Structure formats: C-alpha cells, structure tokens
RODO-2510 file (C-alpha; in nm, 4 decimals, decimal comma):
residues 559
     n   res          X          Y          Z
     1     m    10,0775    -2,5668     7,1564
     2     r    10,2755    -2,3835     6,8879
     3     a    10,1123    -2,1109     6,6815
     4     y    10,1565    -2,3005     6,3536
     5     t     9,9051    -2,4583     6,1182
     6     a     9,9180    -2,6188     5,7746
     7     g     9,6142    -2,6184     5,5489
     8     d     9,4724    -2,9429     5,4172
     9     t     9,5788    -3,0810     5,0800
    10     d     9,2698    -3,2855     4,9917
    11     v     9,1949    -3,0828     4,6776
    12     p     9,4978    -3,0885     4,4437
    13     l     9,6314    -2,7638     4,3017
    14     l     9,5845    -2,6866     3,9331
    15     e     9,8982    -2,7434     3,7270
    16     e     9,8015    -2,5392     3,4212
    17     t     9,8077    -2,1869     3,2860
    18     i     9,5152    -1,9485     3,3167
    19     g     9,4436    -1,9801     2,9433
    20     a     9,4478    -2,3603     2,9476
    21     n     9,2208    -2,3684     3,2513
    22     f     8,9758    -2,1300     3,0874
    23     e     8,9579    -2,3390     2,7696
    24     r     8,8892    -2,6491     2,9777
    25     v     8,5989    -2,4710     3,1515
    26     v     8,4707    -2,3393     2,8159
    27     a     8,4583    -2,6953     2,6809
    28     r     8,2390    -2,8005     2,9747
    29     f     8,0009    -2,5035     2,9803
    30     p     8,0100    -2,3336     2,6384
    31     y     7,6582    -2,1893     2,6570
    32     h     7,6564    -2,0852     3,0230
    33     d     7,6852    -1,7167     3,1097
    34     a     8,0466    -1,6196     3,1749
    35     l     8,0399    -1,2397     3,1803
    36     i     7,7565    -0,9909     3,2233
    37     e     7,8001    -0,6146     3,2370
    38     a     7,4983    -0,4168     3,3534
    39     g     7,3857    -0,1315     3,1304
    40     p     7,5543     0,2061     3,1936
    41     v     7,2228     0,3627     3,2968
    42     p     6,9041     0,2105     3,4434
    43     g     6,6987     0,0463     3,1717
    44     a     6,9904     0,0081     2,9300
    45     d     7,0593    -0,3378     2,7957
    46     a     7,3254    -0,5465     2,9632
    47     r     7,6133    -0,6904     2,7635
    48     r     7,6446    -1,0686     2,7898
    49     w     7,9051    -1,3273     2,6994
    50     s     7,8589    -1,7023     2,7131
    51     y     8,1764    -1,8984     2,7836
    52     a     8,2075    -1,9786     2,4125
    53     k     8,1573    -1,6160     2,3053
    54     m     8,3968    -1,4892     2,5707
    55     n     8,6592    -1,7388     2,4567
    56     d     8,6192    -1,6227     2,0958
    57     d     8,6585    -1,2582     2,1972
    58     v     8,9543    -1,3356     2,4225
    59     d     9,1253    -1,5228     2,1394
    60     r     9,0662    -1,2367     1,8969
    61     l     9,2155    -0,9887     2,1421
    62     a     9,5105    -1,2192     2,2145
    63     r     9,5803    -1,2554     1,8411
    64     a     9,5638    -0,8765     1,8096
    65     l     9,8290    -0,8471     2,0798
    66     l    10,0501    -1,0867     1,8865
    67     a     9,9857    -0,8885     1,5680
    68     v    10,1262    -0,5657     1,7140
    69     g    10,4338    -0,7507     1,8367
    70     i    10,3575    -0,8296     2,2009
    71     a    10,6062    -1,0970     2,3050
    72     k    10,5968    -1,3405     2,5934
    73     g    10,6824    -1,1470     2,9093
    74     d    10,6044    -0,8026     2,7667
    75     r    10,4177    -0,5796     3,0087
    76     v    10,0701    -0,4655     2,9052
    77     g     9,9092    -0,2145     3,1397
    78     i     9,5401    -0,1522     3,1911
    79     w     9,4304     0,1772     3,3441
    80     s     9,0553     0,1635     3,3691
    81     p     8,7606     0,1221     3,6030
    82     n     8,5721    -0,2080     3,5867
    83     c     8,4325    -0,2973     3,2452
    84     a     8,3926    -0,6094     3,0330
    85     e     8,7014    -0,5215     2,8279
    86     w     8,9074    -0,5363     3,1488
    87     t     8,8129    -0,9021     3,1940
    88     l     8,8693    -0,9824     2,8265
    89     l     9,2167    -0,8279     2,8401
    90     q     9,2956    -1,0176     3,1604
    91     y     9,2399    -1,3470     2,9809
    92     a     9,3868    -1,2349     2,6468
    93     t     9,7174    -1,1360     2,8054
    94     a     9,7219    -1,4682     2,9923
    95     k     9,6860    -1,6563     2,6622
    96     a     9,9443    -1,4372     2,4878
    97     g    10,1913    -1,4745     2,7733
    98     a    10,2061    -1,0996     2,8360
    99     i    10,2286    -0,9718     3,1926
   100     l     9,9183    -0,7709     3,2766
   101     v    10,0004    -0,4605     3,4804
   102     n     9,7064    -0,3476     3,6936
   103     v     9,7058     0,0320     3,7235
   104     n     9,4895     0,2049     3,9819
   105     p     9,2318     0,4220     3,7971
   106     a     9,2758     0,6836     4,0703
   107     y     9,6399     0,7358     3,9725
   108     r     9,7406     1,0613     3,8111
   109     s    10,0167     1,1197     3,5570
   110     h    10,3053     1,1198     3,8073
   111     e    10,1991     0,7859     3,9585
   112     l    10,1221     0,6356     3,6180
   113     e    10,4627     0,7415     3,4874
   114     f    10,6319     0,5776     3,7876
   115     v    10,4567     0,2445     3,7227
   116     v    10,5224     0,2500     3,3462
   117     k    10,8926     0,3231     3,3950
   118     q    10,9367     0,0879     3,6902
   119     n    10,8293    -0,2213     3,4958
   120     g    10,8929    -0,1121     3,1364
   121     t    10,5306    -0,1222     3,0219
   122     r    10,5190    -0,1832     2,6443
   123     m    10,1455    -0,1159     2,5841
   124     l     9,8942     0,0810     2,7901
   125     v     9,5203     0,0238     2,7515
   126     t     9,3361     0,3214     2,8947
   127     a     8,9814     0,4211     2,9780
   128     p     8,8193     0,7148     2,7995
   129     s     8,8302     1,0446     2,9832
   130     d     8,5360     1,1218     3,2088
   131     r     8,4293     1,4079     3,4330
   132     n     8,6653     1,2929     3,7082
   133     s     8,9770     1,1905     3,5166
   134     d     9,1399     1,3010     3,1927
   135     y     9,2741     0,9517     3,1262
   136     v     9,3534     1,0232     2,7625
   137     g     9,5410     1,3455     2,8328
   138     m     9,7435     1,1946     3,1163
   139     a     9,8210     0,8808     2,9145
   140     r     9,9472     1,0936     2,6255
   141     h    10,1709     1,2851     2,8647
   142     v    10,3197     0,9591     2,9933
   143     l    10,3595     0,8255     2,6382
   144     a    10,5751     1,1286     2,5578
   145     e    10,7855     1,0800     2,8722
   146     c    10,8406     0,7024     2,8454
   147     p    11,0293     0,5834     2,5341
   148     g    10,9629     0,2182     2,6196
   149     l    10,5862     0,2714     2,5994
   150     r    10,5104     0,1988     2,2337
   151     e    10,1313     0,1632     2,2073
   152     l     9,8432     0,3502     2,3635
   153     v     9,5037     0,1810     2,3217
   154     f     9,1815     0,3699     2,3966
   155     l     8,8896     0,1713     2,5340
   156     p     8,5373     0,2623     2,4205
   157     g     8,3051     0,4546     2,6491
   158     p     8,0561     0,2940     2,8885
   159     g     7,8325     0,0474     2,7129
   160     g     8,1082    -0,0585     2,4731
   161     d     7,8769    -0,0831     2,1753
   162     g     8,1588    -0,0880     1,9208
   163     r     8,1889     0,2839     1,8628
   164     d     8,5388     0,4313     1,8753
   165     d     8,4332     0,6844     2,1320
   166     g     8,7254     0,6452     2,3707
   167     a     8,9451     0,8959     2,1869
   168     t     9,0625     0,9802     1,8369
   169     p     9,4205     0,8621     1,7739
   170     l     9,6619     1,1447     1,6991
   171     t     9,9800     0,9478     1,6242
   172     d    10,0855     0,6065     1,4933
   173     a    10,1436     0,4974     1,8544
   174     e     9,7754     0,5444     1,9367
   175     l     9,4849     0,3233     1,8337
   176     t     9,1332     0,2537     1,9438
   177     y     9,0267    -0,0775     2,0919
   178     a     8,8305    -0,1528     1,7729
   179     e     9,1374    -0,0819     1,5596
   180     l     9,3459    -0,3098     1,7790
   181     l     9,0949    -0,5921     1,7323
   182     k     9,1157    -0,5532     1,3526
   183     r     9,4869    -0,6373     1,3715
   184     a     9,3873    -0,9909     1,4755
   185     d     9,2942    -1,0646     1,1128
   186     g     9,6642    -1,0918     1,0330
   187     v     9,7358    -1,3646     1,2890
   188     g     9,5972    -1,7167     1,2624
   189     h     9,4722    -1,9300     1,5493
   190     s     9,7700    -2,1627     1,5075
   191     l    10,0102    -1,8861     1,6080
   192     l     9,8147    -1,8216     1,9264
   193     k     9,8090    -2,1946     2,0062
   194     a    10,1847    -2,2053     1,9519
   195     r    10,2323    -1,9148     2,1919
   196     m    10,0135    -2,0817     2,4546
   197     a    10,2201    -2,4003     2,4216
   198     e    10,5314    -2,2018     2,5191
   199     l    10,3831    -2,0918     2,8496
   200     s    10,4423    -2,2460     3,1915
   201     p    10,2238    -2,2198     3,5028
   202     n    10,5264    -2,0709     3,6780
   203     d    10,5619    -1,7818     3,4316
   204     p    10,4936    -1,4327     3,5694
   205     i    10,1567    -1,3176     3,4343
   206     n    10,0496    -1,0269     3,6519
   207     l    10,1961    -0,7213     3,8231
   208     q     9,9869    -0,5752     4,1023
   209     y    10,1129    -0,2639     4,2725
   210     t    10,0639    -0,2745     4,6468
   211     s     9,8075    -0,0443     4,8006
   212     g     9,9923    -0,0689     5,1292
   213     t     9,9516     0,1698     5,4166
   214     t    10,3169     0,2763     5,3974
   215     g    10,5545     0,3966     5,1275
   216     f    10,5384     0,4031     4,7478
   217     p    10,3776     0,1030     4,5751
   218     k    10,5882    -0,1991     4,4827
   219     g    10,5056    -0,4332     4,1951
   220     a    10,4162    -0,7774     4,3280
   221     t    10,5033    -1,0277     4,0546
   222     l    10,2463    -1,3066     4,0392
   223     t    10,2466    -1,6240     3,8295
   224     h     9,9677    -1,8276     3,6688
   225     h    10,0209    -2,0826     3,9487
   226     n     9,9911    -1,8152     4,2185
   227     i     9,6688    -1,6463     4,1222
   228     l     9,4813    -1,9198     3,9340
   229     n     9,5108    -2,1551     4,2300
   230     n     9,4283    -1,8905     4,4876
   231     g     9,1102    -1,8018     4,3022
   232     y     9,0228    -2,1672     4,2466
   233     v     9,0744    -2,2717     4,6102
   234     i     8,8647    -1,9794     4,7373
   235     g     8,5838    -2,0951     4,5082
   236     e     8,6126    -2,4498     4,6380
   237     l     8,5730    -2,3259     4,9958
   238     l     8,2741    -2,1123     4,8929
   239     g     8,1165    -2,4139     4,7238
   240     y     8,1018    -2,2488     4,3804
   241     t     7,9582    -2,4409     4,0841
   242     e     7,8541    -2,3553     3,7303
   243     h     7,5205    -2,2427     3,8745
   244     d     7,6664    -1,9522     4,0735
   245     r     7,6402    -1,5905     3,9624
   246     v     7,8957    -1,3664     4,1301
   247     v     7,8305    -0,9925     4,1611
   248     i     8,1640    -0,8067     4,1712
   249     p     8,1432    -0,4371     4,2663
   250     v     8,5043    -0,4369     4,3935
   251     p     8,7777    -0,3080     4,1576
   252     f     8,9410    -0,5412     3,9062
   253     y     9,2754    -0,3633     3,9258
   254     h     9,2911    -0,4890     4,2851
   255     c     9,3369    -0,8579     4,3660
   256     f     8,9909    -0,8632     4,5281
   257     g     8,8200    -0,8148     4,1930
   258     m     9,0680    -0,9839     3,9628
   259     v     9,1501    -1,2988     4,1634
   260     i     8,8826    -1,3483     4,4312
   261     g     8,6322    -1,2321     4,1694
   262     n     8,7184    -1,3226     3,8103
   263     l     8,9669    -1,6096     3,8420
   264     n     8,7641    -1,7699     4,1186
   265     a     8,4287    -1,7626     3,9396
   266     l     8,5537    -1,8373     3,5889
   267     s     8,7567    -2,1399     3,7029
   268     h     8,4289    -2,2907     3,8300
   269     g     8,2056    -2,2199     3,5310
   270     a     8,0188    -1,9516     3,7252
   271     a     7,9032    -1,6171     3,5839
   272     t     8,0765    -1,2891     3,6694
   273     i     7,8521    -0,9836     3,6920
   274     i     7,9812    -0,6252     3,6702
   275     p     7,7295    -0,3860     3,8325
   276     g     7,9090    -0,0727     3,7129
   277     r     8,2396     0,1006     3,6514
   278     g     8,2637     0,2128     4,0150
   279     f     8,0862     0,1213     4,3345
   280     s     7,7226     0,2183     4,3727
   281     p     7,5294     0,0435     4,6516
   282     a     7,2070     0,0607     4,4518
   283     a     7,3723    -0,0752     4,1359
   284     a     7,5201    -0,3668     4,3312
   285     l     7,1815    -0,4702     4,4712
   286     e     7,0115    -0,4142     4,1352
   287     a     7,2643    -0,6517     3,9784
   288     v     7,1840    -0,9171     4,2383
   289     q     6,8129    -0,8701     4,1725
   290     d     6,8256    -0,8440     3,7924
   291     f     7,0729    -1,1253     3,7252
   292     g     6,9985    -1,3656     4,0106
   293     g     7,3240    -1,3116     4,1965
   294     t     7,4153    -1,5921     4,4352
   295     s     7,7288    -1,4259     4,5728
   296     l     7,8182    -1,0628     4,6489
   297     y     8,1568    -0,9103     4,7308
   298     g     8,2682    -0,6046     4,9229
   299     v     8,4606    -0,4485     5,2080
   300     p     8,2526    -0,3872     5,5223
   301     t     8,1855    -0,0220     5,4355
   302     m     8,0292    -0,1318     5,1046
   303     f     7,7882    -0,3659     5,2806
   304     i     7,7089    -0,0910     5,5317
   305     a     7,6231     0,1435     5,2419
   306     e     7,3989    -0,1189     5,0808
   307     l     7,2138    -0,1877     5,4049
   308     a     7,1674     0,1879     5,4577
   309     l     6,9802     0,2424     5,1293
   310     p     6,6382     0,3957     5,2078
   311     d     6,4692     0,1428     4,9808
   312     f     6,6863    -0,1536     5,0841
   313     a     6,3830    -0,3654     5,1739
   314     s     6,2453    -0,3331     4,8202
   315     y     6,5310    -0,5310     4,6603
   316     d     6,4815    -0,9011     4,5968
   317     l     6,7985    -1,0609     4,7345
   318     s     6,6499    -1,4072     4,7762
   319     t     6,8979    -1,5661     4,5337
   320     l     7,2000    -1,4719     4,7469
   321     r     7,3615    -1,7407     4,9607
   322     t     7,7246    -1,6413     5,0005
   323     g     7,9879    -1,3787     4,9295
   324     v     8,3250    -1,2488     5,0380
   325     m     8,4009    -0,9715     5,2830
   326     a     8,7606    -0,8533     5,3154
   327     g     8,9731    -0,5472     5,3862
   328     s     8,8911    -0,5084     5,7549
   329     l     8,6896    -0,6772     6,0283
   330     c     8,3127    -0,6460     6,0094
   331     p     8,1170    -0,5143     6,3105
   332     i     7,8968    -0,7892     6,4508
   333     e     7,5724    -0,5945     6,4010
   334     v     7,6569    -0,5480     6,0317
   335     m     7,7439    -0,9157     5,9894
   336     n     7,4127    -1,0101     6,1505
   337     r     7,2238    -0,8032     5,8930
   338     v     7,4317    -0,9319     5,6003
   339     i     7,3414    -1,2863     5,7015
   340     s     6,9755    -1,2246     5,7860
   341     d     6,8611    -0,9311     5,5703
   342     m     7,0782    -1,0052     5,2659
   343     n     7,0363    -1,3837     5,2850
   344     m     7,4154    -1,4384     5,2785
   345     k     7,4267    -1,7161     5,5371
   346     d     7,7574    -1,8528     5,4069
   347     v     7,9417    -1,5196     5,3662
   348     a     8,3155    -1,5687     5,4162
   349     i     8,5882    -1,3498     5,5600
   350     c     8,9136    -1,3492     5,3635
   351     y     9,2501    -1,2167     5,4789
   352     g     9,5698    -1,1703     5,2873
   353     m     9,7795    -0,9275     5,0909
   354     t     9,8713    -0,8594     4,7303
   355     e    10,1968    -1,0482     4,7842
   356     t    10,0086    -1,3702     4,8704
   357     s     9,7843    -1,3772     4,5626
   358     p     9,5997    -1,2513     4,7866
   359     v     9,4219    -1,4851     5,0346
   360     s     9,6118    -1,6821     5,3001
   361     t     9,3415    -1,7341     5,5663
   362     m     8,9654    -1,7630     5,5297
   363     t     8,6552    -1,8604     5,7224
   364     r     8,4632    -2,1689     5,6105
   365     q     8,0984    -2,2547     5,5682
   366     g     7,9611    -2,3351     5,9114
   367     d     8,1996    -2,1119     6,1047
   368     t     8,0270    -1,9217     6,3831
   369     l     7,9242    -1,5577     6,3791
   370     q     8,1976    -1,4923     6,6345
   371     h     8,4595    -1,6473     6,4074
   372     r     8,3406    -1,4311     6,1175
   373     t     8,3537    -1,1057     6,3152
   374     e     8,6533    -1,1560     6,5443
   375     t     8,8908    -1,3667     6,3332
   376     v     9,0098    -1,3928     5,9734
   377     g     8,9543    -1,7661     5,9597
   378     r     9,2020    -2,0494     5,9322
   379     t     9,4940    -2,1276     5,7035
   380     m     9,4014    -2,1909     5,3405
   381     p     9,4595    -2,5338     5,1805
   382     h     9,8171    -2,5932     5,0625
   383     l     9,9476    -2,3013     5,2730
   384     e    10,1170    -2,2726     5,6126
   385     s    10,0800    -2,0035     5,8789
   386     k    10,2782    -1,9298     6,1915
   387     i    10,3074    -1,6544     6,4522
   388     v    10,6628    -1,5576     6,5449
   389     d    10,8438    -1,3203     6,7763
   390     p    10,9331    -1,0292     6,5445
   391     a    11,2729    -0,9903     6,7105
   392     s    11,3922    -1,3512     6,7411
   393     g    11,1854    -1,5294     6,4762
   394     e    11,0887    -1,8005     6,7261
   395     v    10,7452    -1,9567     6,6847
   396     l    10,5222    -1,8396     6,9681
   397     g    10,2558    -2,0283     7,1593
   398     r     9,8837    -2,0183     7,0879
   399     g     9,7308    -1,6934     7,2111
   400     q    10,0561    -1,4963     7,2010
   401     i    10,0825    -1,1878     6,9794
   402     g    10,3561    -1,1814     6,7156
   403     e    10,4107    -1,1408     6,3426
   404     l    10,2029    -1,3542     6,1060
   405     l    10,4033    -1,5407     5,8411
   406     t    10,2686    -1,7463     5,5516
   407     r    10,4303    -1,9943     5,3124
   408     g    10,3242    -2,1937     5,0093
   409     y    10,2151    -2,1724     4,6468
   410     a    10,0464    -1,8308     4,6916
   411     v    10,3608    -1,6371     4,7867
   412     m    10,4601    -1,4019     4,5038
   413     a    10,7676    -1,4512     4,2873
   414     g    10,8983    -1,1199     4,4247
   415     y    10,8810    -0,7446     4,3761
   416     w    10,9498    -0,6521     4,0129
   417     n    11,3162    -0,5514     3,9730
   418     q    11,3540    -0,5014     4,3494
   419     p    11,5451    -0,8035     4,4864
   420     e    11,6516    -0,6184     4,8015
   421     k    11,2938    -0,5326     4,8943
   422     t    11,1888    -0,8895     4,8114
   423     a    11,4518    -1,0270     5,0496
   424     q    11,3165    -0,8021     5,3240
   425     v    10,9780    -0,9777     5,3190
   426     i    11,0471    -1,3336     5,1935
   427     d    11,3067    -1,5161     5,4023
   428     a    11,5449    -1,7924     5,2977
   429     d    11,2912    -2,0596     5,3944
   430     g    11,0192    -1,9097     5,1751
   431     w    10,8129    -1,7505     5,4531
   432     m    10,6339    -1,4278     5,3637
   433     h    10,6573    -1,1789     5,6492
   434     t    10,3208    -1,0038     5,6419
   435     g    10,4057    -0,7214     5,8810
   436     d    10,0778    -0,7924     6,0605
   437     l    10,0554    -0,8574     6,4324
   438     a     9,8321    -1,1554     6,5060
   439     r     9,7623    -1,4409     6,7422
   440     m     9,6319    -1,7922     6,6811
   441     d     9,3741    -1,9597     6,9025
   442     d     9,3559    -2,3258     7,0009
   443     e     9,1377    -2,4099     6,6992
   444     g     9,3790    -2,2465     6,4541
   445     f     9,1737    -1,9332     6,3928
   446     v     9,3871    -1,6233     6,3325
   447     i     9,3058    -1,2932     6,5025
   448     i     9,4689    -0,9828     6,3514
   449     e     9,5871    -0,7332     6,6137
   450     g     9,7233    -0,4633     6,3828
   451     r    10,0379    -0,3743     6,1912
   452     i    10,3829    -0,4066     6,3452
   453     k    10,4505    -0,0531     6,2234
   454     d    10,1346     0,0634     6,4041
   455     m    10,2496    -0,0703     6,7404
   456     v    10,3134     0,2150     6,9824
   457     i    10,6057     0,2018     7,2253
   458     r    10,5296     0,4330     7,5158
   459     g    10,7903     0,4487     7,7890
   460     g    10,9114     0,0992     7,6998
   461     e    10,5606    -0,0530     7,6960
   462     n    10,4438    -0,2198     7,3732
   463     i    10,0881    -0,1025     7,3081
   464     y     9,8638    -0,2580     7,0421
   465     p     9,6159     0,0055     6,9147
   466     r     9,3588    -0,2572     6,8184
   467     e     9,2890    -0,3414     7,1846
   468     i     9,2159     0,0235     7,2649
   469     e     9,0097     0,0702     6,9484
   470     e     8,7925    -0,2300     7,0325
   471     f     8,7184    -0,0866     7,3761
   472     l     8,6426     0,2626     7,2421
   473     y     8,3962     0,1122     6,9924
   474     t     8,1764     0,0404     7,2944
   475     h     8,1329     0,4149     7,3592
   476     p     7,7790     0,5141     7,2528
   477     a     7,8968     0,8288     7,0698
   478     i     8,1756     0,6696     6,8639
   479     r     8,1058     0,5415     6,5122
   480     d     8,4675     0,4732     6,4145
   481     v     8,8034     0,5156     6,5842
   482     q     9,1717     0,4767     6,5058
   483     v     9,4441     0,4933     6,7694
   484     i     9,7898     0,6080     6,6611
   485     g    10,1206     0,6994     6,8195
   486     v    10,2524     1,0562     6,8080
   487     p    10,5953     1,1853     6,9194
   488     d    10,6481     1,2681     7,2864
   489     d    10,9632     1,4039     7,4511
   490     k    10,9120     1,2173     7,7783
   491     y    10,7788     0,8772     7,6722
   492     g    10,8989     0,8579     7,3111
   493     e    10,5411     0,8138     7,1912
   494     e    10,1986     0,9041     7,3238
   495     l     9,8581     0,7744     7,2220
   496     m     9,6074     0,9703     7,0182
   497     a     9,2502     0,8580     6,9539
   498     c     9,1090     0,9799     6,6228
   499     i     8,7307     0,9573     6,6439
   500     i     8,4424     0,9747     6,3998
   501     l     8,1249     1,0519     6,5925
   502     k     7,7828     0,9028     6,5342
   503     p     7,5313     1,1476     6,3821
   504     g     7,3983     1,3849     6,6475
   505     a     7,6514     1,2830     6,9121
   506     e     7,8044     1,5438     7,1398
   507     p     8,1764     1,6169     7,0787
   508     l     8,4247     1,4212     7,2892
   509     n     8,7475     1,5526     7,4399
   510     s     9,0447     1,3832     7,6036
   511     d     8,8987     1,4182     7,9543
   512     a     8,5739     1,2483     7,8530
   513     v     8,7549     0,9630     7,6801
   514     a     8,9971     0,9205     7,9715
   515     g     8,7038     0,9000     8,2104
   516     f     8,5404     0,6341     7,9934
   517     c     8,8614     0,4283     7,9827
   518     r     8,9599     0,4615     8,3481
   519     g     8,9143     0,1363     8,5347
   520     h     8,8917    -0,0617     8,2096
   521     l     9,2319    -0,0010     8,0496
   522     a     9,5769     0,0250     8,2059
   523     h     9,6744     0,3879     8,2628
   524     y     9,9405     0,3820     7,9913
   525     k     9,6819     0,2659     7,7344
   526     i     9,4540     0,5665     7,7872
   527     p     9,4916     0,8129     7,4949
   528     r     9,6441     1,1446     7,5931
   529     y     9,5062     1,3187     7,2848
   530     v     9,1588     1,2954     7,1314
   531     e     9,0610     1,4527     6,7992
   532     v     8,7334     1,4338     6,6069
   533     w     8,7752     1,3517     6,2351
   534     d     8,5254     1,3582     5,9487
   535     s     8,6831     1,0576     5,7739
   536     f     9,0003     0,8510     5,7637
   537     p     9,2357     0,8120     5,4638
   538     m     9,1896     0,4624     5,3201
   539     t     9,3635     0,2274     5,0795
   540     v     9,1601     0,0746     4,7963
   541     s     9,1289    -0,2473     4,9940
   542     g     8,9590    -0,0719     5,2839
   543     k     9,2571    -0,0382     5,5164
   544     v     9,3241     0,2844     5,7028
   545     r     9,6410     0,4691     5,6045
   546     k     9,7793     0,5312     5,9523
   547     v    10,1005     0,6837     5,8182
   548     e     9,9005     0,9686     5,6643
   549     m     9,6978     0,9974     5,9833
   550     r    10,0138     1,0350     6,1924
   551     e    10,1423     1,3091     5,9634
   552     e     9,8144     1,4987     5,9890
   553     a     9,7937     1,4407     6,3653
   554     v    10,1421     1,5813     6,4203
   555     a    10,0420     1,8890     6,2201
   556     r     9,7138     1,9281     6,4118
   557     l     9,8895     1,9027     6,7470
   558     g    10,1823     2,1212     6,6442
   559     l    10,4351     1,8583     6,7535
***
C-alpha cells in the first residue's frame, strides 16, 4: 500500500474573507463572549468583549487604519506579547485588507530591522517597554533606519484601561493607540465597507516569519483562504460550538495562537481567553477555573509545568474537555495525566508548519492514547499527504521512512519576495516539502521520525536520531535527550547524545550509555560522545534547535 492519503471533503471550505466570516458569526451570536483578557494581576478585573462589542472596536480600528492612509496590501507589523489589542488588530487589518506582520516579541533591534526591511512594513504597532525589553527604544531605532516605516503606534500598558501609558510620542511619525483610534472619526463606515468589498479570500493577509530550526527566518505569505479555513477545520474536528471557551496561553505572533487559537475559536462563535501576556502555568489554570474554560492549548512542556504546580489539585478544571497539544510529541505519562487529571479526554495532537497555515495532520476524537503519543494523527480534511524518497521523489510504501509532503488549500502562497526559496519547498505540482522524515502506518497515521537535516550519515549508514532518543528515554536517569551528528575524520559523522538528567540522578558518561545500549541498538547507532546539558535551545513552537546544539557540541568537544 502506498504511503499516500487524502483527507475527507465532507465539510466544505469557507469561501469568504476573515472579515466577512467574522461579521457572519457576530450576526449569529452578538451577545456571546468573544474575547476575555484576564486582569494583569490577581484580583484585577478582566476585560471582556461580546461579539458585537468586539466587532465595533475592530471596525473603529480598521477605519483608523484607513484614516492614516493604510492601503490594501500595506504591511502592518505588530510587535507585542499577547493582549486584547493584538486580537483586535488581527481582525482590523483583515477588514482593511492590510497584511498583518507577526513579529516575535523576543526579537531585538537587529532582527526587527531585518523583518521591517524585508517586507517593507509601513506601520509598526509596538508594546510598551517593560523590564525585559525596551520595545519603544528599539522601535525608534528601527524607525530611524527604515525610511519605508512611516508610523509607530504605541500600545497601552497591561490592563489597557485607555491611558496613553505605552509611550509619549516624540515625532509626527509616532502616536499612541488611543490617538490612532481617534483618527477613525474622519472615516465613515461606508468607506470601510467599500474596502472590504474589494477584498478576495485569495488575497495575502498575513506574514509569519518561520521559527525554523535552521537559518534566518523567512516570511511565509498566508491568505484569508489559507488561515481562516485551517482554523475553521481544526475547530470542526475539535467539535467547537458557540458554547466553548478556549484558553490560549500560546503566543499570538505564532500560528499556534493566531490560527489554531483565535481564527479557530472565533469562526465558531466560541470565546477566546487570554490568561496573560506571557506563559504562566498558574495563570493558565486560573483562567480555566475563573472563566469556565472548555479547551486549553500548549506545547508538552507547558502542560508539564501546569501539572507540576504544587497546588495543582486545588484548581477546578472540571469544565475542560479538549485542547490542542503541538510542537513535539508528548510523553505517554504526561498525556495520561492531561486526560485524567486535567479532564481533557478529547485533547488533540496537531502537526504542521508555518508554511501550511499551520496544521496538516491531526488526531481525532476517539483516537487511542497510543495514537496521541506516538503519531501526529491523520491527514486533515481537504489536504493530501504522502511519504516520498527524498532522493528520487517516488512515493514509498506504508511503514517506510521518507520525506513528508503535503498539498492543498493550506499551503502558503510563498515566501515574501523570495521566489527562489519558495521554489525549493513547493514543487511544480503544488506539494509542500516539509523537510520532515516520517512514515505512514496502515491506518494512515503519520509518525514523525525527525528532520532530514538531522539525519546522521555515519560511514555510509543513514541513522535517524529519533530511534536512538526513544530508546535512551527508557534509561531511569534521563529526563530529556537529543542525539546529533558531529564531524568525524574516519566516518564523516559520529553520534553524540546530549542528556538532561532527572533531579538527583548520577552523571552519565559515554561508557555507561554504551553499556545501556549494547545488545539493544546496532553498534553504529551507539553514541560515541555523551554530554550532560542543563537545557536545550528551543524555537517558540517547542522544537529543539539542533543546529545550535551542533555548533555548541563541536566547541565543547574541540572538533
């Protein structure tokens, strides 16, 4: 049997823009909660928007964008942690036809300048400075260096109570969020409706810069059709209705928060709940408890942190039923506790990449515990998946390891202004080459084996680190492990196991690890080098940056 599957097409795709879809949902559920932001400190009042109120505020912000001259296709960047204004701007730019540029709040001036110049950002909306980041100072530096950047808008501080406390404008190019909103008075609703009528579902509406494990970020260009449908279909598979309340502690600037979170929930009339500007395990569980959350999102390490809270048992999580886990596979013991102790019996595993809007495979309600801990589910509706030989492109058989490819509505329009790089990943037949090694079982479930670039070639043998990592996880002293290839004069590459020990465990060396592996792994799969690490470098989506690990490993070993 060939390693190819096509998702079902029972539920038709949405053929509308994000703004039109939102207005249709608003008409159905005007008085339902749409957006809730928890107070900035315990005991502080939450900010709430019904669908009708959110639509009014989105329209006002969209008219303000038109008032300052934002044209269809202009790039508007947002550089901020999660906050209600982030969501409002997401929908306002969609109605105004501007392309929202998601900027990682962890970026510093050099990275911000690269993004602004790479896509020609016209307006940048920035968070107020805090103890960790001088957003205002860095944004002003970039404003001075980028002639195409014409407006700098300062968001208010946490709590967003209307005060202009983000920053005081120093030039005509700077204005506060409140001042921007006042500009809306000069633009009537008819002008906004006229702009919305010009828009097509196939228009680019979002630029998300990849958080990949290799190289400098590229701007994945996503359309209304891409991301609205991906969010909507995920919600259909999760069984979302207007009665759901989705707690989103994952970042909005990443597709996990913006698409799997906001677009998913708000296309179903559900409520979106922001626990805080950044991730706090206690704040996430408090949001579930205080606002009756029915769904909770996170990467496995976030769920591990929540379960590890000393007072975990004191939280009332009885309203939870589902959620999304993505970024990496979840250990079975953690998944067991998420299902039993957190009441998330229908929690789903999602797999994908920024370039596929992002989700291309997903587990379904009723899938087994094994499927949710060892696979990334099956092909999403309206998409295709296949496993091919990376060298020949031939479709492999079920159970064989090759590169995972995906095709369909979710594949991005391309990398912004980088046609050569686009052609490297999207072939002439429209298949997105994920760069992930995977296999497909007889039921169509996809098992990720690692990255093609992570494959180690030792003396002509192709070695998949994931297999070795899975075995080493069974060692009683190992909490986490990554296996990488390092240069070797004789074999080309040798294996190195980078280990994080469990608390109180005795240190491990290469002899101890080799002894543990002997008789269980082929001799060429036994790591020659073993190093104990405190932590691994990670992307925002929870993936380990093995390129950085290799660089550090080479330095540690003096190779």
